[in-house]
Phi, psi and omega in degrees: 000146183278155182308321179300317180294321177297314180299318182293323179290319178294321178299318179298318176297318178302313180299314182296313183286334177297333183269326189250342187233129176293154180309307182300315177299319177297321175299318177301318182296312181298319181298327181295313183290327179296318181294321178294313182291327178293320178296318177297317178296322180295315181295319180297316181298308181295328177295313180298321180294312180304311180305312181294316179296321177295323181292322185274329190237008186299327187257015182291140177277121186283342181271003182211170179285161182230121184293338181293343173299346179273344189253310185307315184295323179292319175297320178292320175293322180295319179295319177299316183298319179295321181295314180293316187285331181242355176248298181291316175064038182199155183277120182239013178283165179054057186313306182290330174290327175294326173292315177300324180291320181295317182297315188274336191236332186245026180055033178067028184258117179246147182293159187295321189294337180295348181280354179213335187297321184288332179297314182294310184297313180285338173296316179294311182304305189284317177310320179272006172110000180300133190275060181223178183251154179272351187296305185296324176294321177295316176304316181293319181298311177301316176299320175298319176301316179294318174305309184287332175291323175293315179295329183295324184257011173060043177277160181287166184301323181296320175288327177296320179297317179296318180291326166307313178297321179301318182295313182298309178300316182295322178302309184291319178298320179288324184289316189256358182060044188224086181294323179295317179299320175302315182292321183285323180303310183302314176298311188271320183276310178275347172061039171273113180295129179275121172246175177302324182286333183268331185300315187289316177305316180295323177292319182295319178299309178307305185297317179298313184297323182293314178299314183291330178290323174299319180297318182285318189238014183077185183266009177292135175281156180292326175236138174259139178207131177238123182286108180265327191235109185283151185286142175234162179303321180307343179269005179300313180299322176296321181289327177295310182295323170300317173306315183292319177298316183292330176291320177296318179295321177296325180292315178297324179291317183289315186291317181294319178302313179302314179301313180295320178302313179304322179291316177290336174296329179291341180258023186298334181270003182232077184301330186278332172291321174300319178300315184297314182286313178294316180300317180297311178303308183296315179298316178296314179293324179287324171303315184281326182227082184304341178297342179273001176288123178067209186292331180083015183286339175293324177296316178302317182291325175301316183285332178286331187249349180294143179246004179174183183309317184303320179283318184293327186285353174297341180290345180277349184303156180064007180241177178292343180271000187309131173082356180263076191297328182289353179257011185299313176304310179300318177300313179297319180294319176293320176297321175303314181288325189266351180299327179292326180285327176290319177292318176302312180298320180296302178299312182297326180287342179127008178276176181230118178183177184244182181261356186298303181294321175295332174293320176295318181299306184295325178296317180297316176293325178297313181299316178296315181299316180297312187287327184292316181288325174304310179288324182296314189262009177046059181281353180178199177297145189299143179230138185286122181309317184291327176293312183294326177294324175295316182291327176293331175296312182297321184297310188284328174297321177299320177292308183301310186268000189049045189221072181303319186293319177299313178304319184291307185286331182290306186298324179294319182287322181301320194245353184067028188271040180293344173292343177251031187295311180301312182290331174301316179290320179299315180295318185296309184299314177301321180297313181296311179303329176290308190290324184293337170309316190256328184233114181286339187238158176286173179296332174286317186276340184303324178296315180285331179291333179292332179261004182066037187237028186250124171285144173232176178283352176287109185305317183300311181292321184292321179296312182296326178292322182284333179293136180261124179303322182296332185281346182247005179281131172269110184265002178268073180241159181243119183248165176230165177263165190296335181263005175300128178281160185307328181293323177292323178302314178302318179296325178295320181298321184293340176258352186272146182267345178261180180250015176228135178247115180285148179248120183239150175273184186300329184272003177089010176281144180286118175264330181175191178210152178253118178276118184298327183290342186264356178247016181301328182294348178241338187306319182270005180262098188300324182297342183262359182300335183251007181257344181242142174243166179302323181295329179277338181266338183285161180218170176286139180294158180299327176198162176236129178260156172246153183289355181260358183280140172292158185297333180298321176290325178296316181291323176294330177291318176298314180297324180286320183268336184064021181280157180268331177224147178224133179281153182239123179255152175272185185299333180272359183080012177278139179292123175268327181163197184233149172254134182266130172305317177295318177298312180302310179292329173299319181289320180297312182300322178299316180293325181294316176299322175292316182286343176273350174292151181274000000 
């Protein structure tokens, strides 16, 4: 069909549904399709990854090292870089951060290519060994599906935000077959407040995605776990200490990830230098520690299902450590420490993937390392390594994402480990309480928080973040030059709608402003019309705003100066217009009222 025909068809559907289908019912229908398409995207991505991995590593000898580990990751990053640079032509990294940015700054509008580009790019990256996760790309894909379906039917930004949340929730629910975790993820990580109006569409999306994932891939869980040793009260101290340990590991992960990202950011203008650095680091690390290859879910399953040294040492296969059982703890510790470098090198070098899977991976290794050392040195009552590996996954995820509920429900649903629900809660809460001492924001939100562009559950701050400065600027102003006489100023005043007349130079830069209320004593004295000029009558504005400042700064400036009007300048110092205190507060009150509706 031609684009014009498609637009006409959509228009007819939109007209029909406006007459026959209520707005709430239509959103539920869209939520169903968002969940379905998110499940399809998740299935396709994981299928592609499995096929690429099987093709590349199917013939590897498990008893020895493989030199091809030095080649595959570089090739994968290079192919991904070419795809993004010449096909997508847009930045698709940091998927969940991009969703948060779209919600807070772009009225929840994501580009059309986000519905497929992340699937292709992350499949190449991860399939060739990139040490990242597929979850963030799928969450971005699901959110983009929701956003673009909403845009197709010209829905408002509030409904678009809800559909973005449906896509993200459906993606998590579909990937992990965990509908409750998908719902909680949207609440905690994307920080979309749940009202009665938004709860049902997100639930519909989660349940739909989960059901279709079962249809596509059967009832097998992503991770297999069988509880052999039930939790006892005597293990509470160990669980509390594990939670604190996971919080510190989360801090290491976030800080080291930020440090590595800053290094690669300095090479932004040199993509091939980034490829060389990232590819070299990644290849070397994977050669030394093959557990870092790809998402690492095979290693997680080994630790979750192993019953002793004989099972656990399989994790050493394909490495220089193969067969060295005495080096198991050292290997686990080194993998735990180097995973963050492998993940940073993958994304920094030009690959595409998220930190969702790495946080699960590091959490599993952290829990296993903690419990193994606890038992070796007999620090207390014996603890089962597999149980603590599972709880470590919840702990590190809670710390890295600042999402304890997501960590608890995701791990419980993933593994059917509801028998460990209480220790999962203890570890997750202790990890979260530890990390917030050092880091106020999650790994996803920290970048936006630095720029004041992060939505939070604080309604006042959320509204100010959603408000667009550009939308409240009044550009209908009448300016004068510095040599304009009082008579000319009076003529401007008679046509002006505001109480301030800006004084501009020839380039459009603001020199000062004339407050009409402060020149009343000369306005009506005709004999003075040729005795005063704008330069003599103007004064410095109470404050000057720039078009890049967040609305939180704007509101603080109004409160501090108590001005009725403030000028807004662009990056070059030219006047864009004026902000009216009354207009800004009216818009603010309207948005608060809209967000408060059920």
